[in-house]
C-alpha positions in Angstrom: 89.2 149.7 169.1 92.0 151.6 170.6 95.3 150.6 169.5 98.1 150.0 172.1 101.7 149.8 172.3 102.7 146.5 173.8 106.2 145.3 174.5 106.8 141.9 175.4 110.4 141.0 177.0 111.5 137.5 176.3 110.3 137.7 172.5 112.1 134.6 171.5 110.1 132.2 174.2 107.1 130.2 172.8 104.2 132.0 175.2 105.6 135.0 174.3 105.3 134.6 170.6 101.7 133.2 171.3 100.8 136.5 172.9 102.4 138.6 170.3 100.8 136.7 167.4 97.2 137.2 169.1 98.0 141.0 170.0 99.0 141.6 166.5 96.0 139.8 165.1 93.9 142.3 167.0 95.5 145.1 165.6 98.1 146.3 168.4 101.5 147.3 168.1 104.0 144.6 169.8 107.3 144.9 169.8 109.6 142.0 171.4 112.3 142.9 173.7 115.3 140.9 174.7 118.9 141.4 175.9 120.0 141.9 172.3 117.6 145.0 172.2 118.2 146.2 175.8 120.2 149.2 174.7 117.0 150.7 173.1 115.3 150.3 176.8 115.0 154.2 177.5 113.7 154.5 173.8 111.0 151.6 174.1 110.0 151.0 177.5 108.3 154.4 178.2 106.6 154.4 175.4 104.5 151.3 176.0 100.8 150.8 177.2 101.7 147.4 178.5 105.0 145.5 179.2 104.7 141.9 179.6 107.6 139.9 181.1 107.5 136.4 179.5 111.0 134.8 180.6 111.8 131.9 182.6 110.9 131.9 186.3 114.5 131.9 187.5 115.2 135.4 185.6 111.6 137.1 186.1 112.4 138.8 189.4 115.7 140.3 187.8 114.1 141.2 184.6 111.2 142.9 186.5 113.9 145.0 188.7 115.7 145.8 185.2 112.3 146.9 183.4 110.4 149.0 186.2 112.7 152.1 186.3 111.8 152.9 182.8 108.4 152.5 183.0 105.6 155.5 183.5 103.0 155.6 185.7 100.5 154.9 183.2 102.3 151.8 181.8 100.7 148.4 182.9 103.3 145.9 183.9 102.3 142.1 183.8 103.8 138.8 184.0 102.7 135.5 182.7 105.0 133.1 185.0 103.2 130.0 186.8 103.9 131.3 190.2 102.1 134.7 191.3 103.0 135.8 194.9 106.5 136.5 194.6 106.6 138.2 191.0 103.6 140.2 191.6 105.2 141.7 194.9 108.3 142.2 193.0 106.5 144.2 190.2 104.7 146.4 193.0 108.1 147.0 194.3 109.9 148.0 190.8 106.8 149.9 189.2 104.4 152.5 191.0 101.9 152.0 188.0 99.5 149.4 187.2 100.5 145.9 188.1 98.9 142.7 187.0 100.0 138.8 187.3 98.7 136.7 184.5 99.1 132.9 183.9 97.8 131.4 180.8 96.6 127.6 181.8 97.7 126.3 178.7 100.9 125.2 176.8 102.5 127.3 173.8 101.5 124.4 171.6 97.7 126.2 171.5 97.1 127.8 168.3 94.0 129.6 169.6 92.8 131.9 172.5 89.3 129.9 172.2 88.4 127.9 175.3 91.6 128.6 177.2 91.7 130.1 180.6 93.8 133.0 181.8 94.2 133.8 185.4 94.3 137.1 186.3 95.7 138.4 189.7 95.5 142.0 190.4 98.1 143.8 192.4 97.5 147.5 191.3 95.1 149.7 189.3 94.3 146.4 187.5 91.1 148.1 185.9 93.8 149.3 183.4 94.1 146.3 182.1 90.3 145.4 181.6 90.8 146.1 177.7 93.0 142.9 177.6 90.9 140.6 179.4 87.7 141.8 177.3 89.8 140.9 174.3 90.6 137.5 175.7 87.0 136.9 176.5 86.1 138.6 173.0 88.5 135.9 171.4 86.5 133.1 172.9 88.7 132.4 176.2 87.9 133.0 179.8 89.2 135.0 182.6 89.6 133.4 186.0 89.9 136.4 188.8 91.8 135.4 191.5 94.7 136.6 194.0 98.5 135.7 194.1 98.2 133.2 197.4 95.1 131.5 195.8 96.6 131.2 192.7 99.8 129.4 194.4 98.1 127.5 196.6 96.1 125.9 193.6 98.9 125.5 191.3 100.9 123.9 194.2 98.3 121.0 193.9 97.0 121.4 190.0 101.0 121.8 188.7 104.0 121.3 191.1 102.6 118.1 192.5 101.0 116.6 189.7 104.3 117.2 187.4 106.4 115.7 190.2 104.3 112.6 190.5 104.4 112.0 186.9 108.0 112.6 186.7 108.5 109.9 189.5 106.2 107.5 187.5 108.4 108.1 184.5 111.7 107.4 186.4 110.1 104.3 188.1 109.2 103.1 184.5 112.8 103.4 183.1 114.4 102.2 186.5 112.3 99.0 186.1 113.6 99.1 182.5 109.8 98.1 181.5 109.5 97.6 177.8 106.7 100.4 176.8 105.7 99.0 173.5 105.1 95.8 174.9 103.1 97.2 177.7 101.3 99.0 175.1 99.9 95.7 173.2 98.4 94.6 176.8 97.2 97.8 177.6 93.9 99.0 178.5 92.7 102.6 177.4 93.3 104.0 180.8 96.7 102.9 180.9 97.6 104.4 177.3 96.1 107.6 178.5 98.1 107.6 181.6 101.7 106.7 180.0 100.3 109.3 177.2 100.4 112.0 179.9 104.1 110.8 181.2 105.3 110.5 177.9 104.3 113.9 177.3 106.0 115.6 180.1 109.5 113.8 179.3 108.8 115.0 175.6 109.1 118.6 176.7 112.0 120.8 178.3 113.2 119.6 181.5 114.0 123.4 182.5 110.1 124.1 182.2 109.0 121.5 184.6 112.0 122.2 187.0 111.0 126.0 187.1 107.4 125.0 188.0 108.4 122.2 190.8 111.6 124.0 192.5 109.9 127.1 192.8 106.8 126.1 194.7 107.5 126.0 198.3 104.1 124.8 199.0 104.1 122.2 196.5 107.1 120.7 198.3 104.9 120.5 201.4 102.1 119.0 199.8 104.5 116.5 198.5 105.7 115.7 201.7 102.2 115.2 202.9 101.8 112.9 199.8 104.7 110.7 200.9 103.7 110.1 204.1 99.7 109.3 203.0 101.7 106.7 200.4 103.9 105.2 203.0 100.7 104.6 205.5 98.6 103.0 202.8 101.3 101.0 201.6 101.8 99.7 205.2 98.0 99.0 205.1 98.6 97.0 202.1 101.5 95.1 203.3 99.5 94.1 206.3 96.9 92.7 204.1 94.2 95.0 205.4 91.7 94.7 202.7 88.7 96.1 204.8 90.6 99.3 205.5 91.3 99.8 201.9 87.6 99.7 201.3 86.8 101.7 204.1 89.2 104.4 203.0 87.7 104.0 199.4 84.4 104.6 200.7 85.1 107.7 202.7 87.0 109.3 199.8 84.3 108.5 197.4 81.8 110.2 199.6 84.2 113.3 199.9 84.2 113.6 196.2 80.3 113.5 196.3 78.7 114.2 192.8 82.1 115.0 191.0 82.8 111.3 191.3 80.0 110.3 188.7 80.9 113.9 186.7 84.4 112.5 186.4 83.5 109.0 185.7 81.2 110.4 182.6 84.0 112.7 181.2 86.7 110.0 181.5 84.6 107.5 179.7 83.8 110.0 177.0 87.6 110.8 176.5 88.5 106.9 176.7 85.9 106.1 173.8 87.4 108.9 171.9 91.0 107.6 172.4 89.8 104.2 171.6 88.1 104.9 168.2 91.2 107.3 166.9 93.6 104.6 167.4 95.2 102.9 164.2 94.8 99.3 163.3 98.4 99.0 163.5 98.2 99.9 167.5 95.6 97.2 168.1 98.0 94.4 166.4 99.8 92.4 169.5 102.8 90.4 168.5 102.8 86.8 168.4 105.7 84.9 170.3 108.1 83.5 168.0 
């Protein structure tokens, strides 16, 4: 295996450290880079085979523009943000060599590449990063090839809308001052999993989710349509239109097709696993005093 020189800009970030650890384990030379070491830019960056920009979304474009002038025509410039159209376009403008947009579809708490998906959005001469993709696959991961437009459209629904609706549900529970511990005593396994996803979001950094949600213009458009759909369906509920509900249910079920049964089977397995892992103390309901 050819040993490559890799610079990761934003070395203190959790995802930056994940990639640094993985690439180092493969025998590559990896150097972290940030504002404290910027004085060495002219020394470090031109020597790199690959430069990965791994900073928050709101700083990505400015960092790309700072890094670009130092790179040679053979250096691959990549980023790992959760949006792709604008960062890839900025990389193409700032650097005349190979450009690739990457998006790891997992969080920094993961400890292995195995079974993890990495989205690859080519910008220019992306074949020069084939070694990276081959290494990812060789480590047990999956590379999903896409383009920036398709990627951002998918992320608008998969990330921006999902995270925002989860955020709203959590805010609603807080506004209602719900006794979460007491609801868990009454909860079904599916409610516990749903509440777990809400709690997971609020256990992390607000800035991470703000970057994802506020930087998705398409996500905002979808959320507006979701809001309209919610309002329309709520009106039907207020009118007591039970038959309309059943009709819409059947129509949407047909639209899901065979995937509905696939998802039922998968979720049933997750629920059974969640129930089997619950501690005995979780199953004890408090008695009224």
